[in-house]
C-alpha positions, -999 to +999 in steps of 0.1 A: +441+551+328+413+528+340+423+491+341+390+480+354+376+477+318+406+454+308+400+430+336+363+426+327+351+392+313+340+392+276+308+376+289+300+407+308+297+427+276+274+400+261+253+400+293+249+438+290+240+434+253+214+408+261+200+429+289+198+460+268+187+444+235+168+411+241+149+413+208+181+413+188+194+382+206+160+364+203+158+372+166+194+360+161+188+327+178+155+322+158+172+329+125+201+306+134+177+278+144+157+283+112+188+282+090+200+250+107+166+234+103+163+244+067+198+229+061+188+196+076+155+196+056+173+202+023+199+176+031+172+150+039+152+160+008+183+154-013+193+121+003+157+106+001+149+119-034+119+137-020+103+106-004+093+109+032+119+098+057+093+080+078+062+064+063+032+056+084+017+024+070-021+023+072-036-012+071-048-022+037-085-025+031-099-039-001-135-037-014-150-053-045-175-029-059-186-048-090-199-074-095-221-075-064-222-104-040-247-130-056-246-116-091-248-140-121-218-133-143-203-144-177-171-164-179-152-131-184-162-104-160-148-070-152-141-067-115-140-032-100-129-023-066-113+001-042-081-003-022-070+019+007-038+018+027-001+014+021+018-015+007+053-022+020+082-030-004+079-065-018+041-067-014+014-069-041-024-071-042-040-098-063-075-109-073-081-146-069-110-168-079-121-200-061-147-225-075-169-236-047-179-273-041-216-282-044-236-313-053-230-308-091-193-300-086-180-321-058-144-310-063-130-276-055-098-267-073-080-242-051-076-205-058-067-191-092-047-158-094-060-136-122-039-121-150-018-097-130-016-079-097-040-050-088-027-015-094-051+012-081-053+046-098-049+079-080-084+076-066-077+042-051-099+025-077-089-006-096-103-028-124-093-062-135-107-088-159-114-121-142-120-156-156-148-174-139-146-212-145-140-233-175-150-227-211-184-242-222-212-250-199-194-272-174-194-245-147-229-230-154-248-222-122-216-229-101-207-204-073-173-188-073-156-168-046-137-137-056-112-124-031-085-097-028-053-109-012-020-093-003+011-114-009+048-110-003+077-121-025+069-158-020+033-154-031+042-132-060+067-158-073+041-186-068+014-167-086+036-157-115+050-193-118+015-207-119+003-182-145+034-188-167+028-226-166-008-228-179-030-215-152-032-246-130-052-250-098-034-241-066-037-232-029-031-197-017+006-190-009+015-192+028+021-155+030-013-145+015-036-124+036-072-118+026-080-081+028-117-081+033-127-078-003-145-111-009-178-119-027-195-149-043-208-149-078-227-174-099-215-184-134-241-179-161 
């Protein structure tokens, strides 16, 4: 009887197997790694409801496409634009209107948030109806700035509060950030 095989380490047999069949070992390791990775993927997919675990936020850029800068507009005007980038939780985009001061209109009455926040479609396009000035002819030939701003929770509450209480004049909320979409129009 040969006792030399009984004293042999079990790792020696594994080493022989690897030396003789490297493709089998490499394939086994690859399949094991794939199965573990797939399990992690499925677990994360389930835990995050299919949403990405990490979101890269692109800076938001807003453009007002219509009306054009310098256009003469009616009191009610459809404003169209484009919005690119990612919003964080608790942020919204709003269109605001600001009557400019001039010789005929020596007072400026702050910024007026429009009816609701901006919600772009799947092509990043948005449209919102804006009110430019007072009823009647009081604001005829007056310039108004239209701007797109991003606000957080404080700004959202301030805008909604002002809209609920009769559309008063106001300043922009402290957390408002203008996003580049700003034009000036003239009221007809």
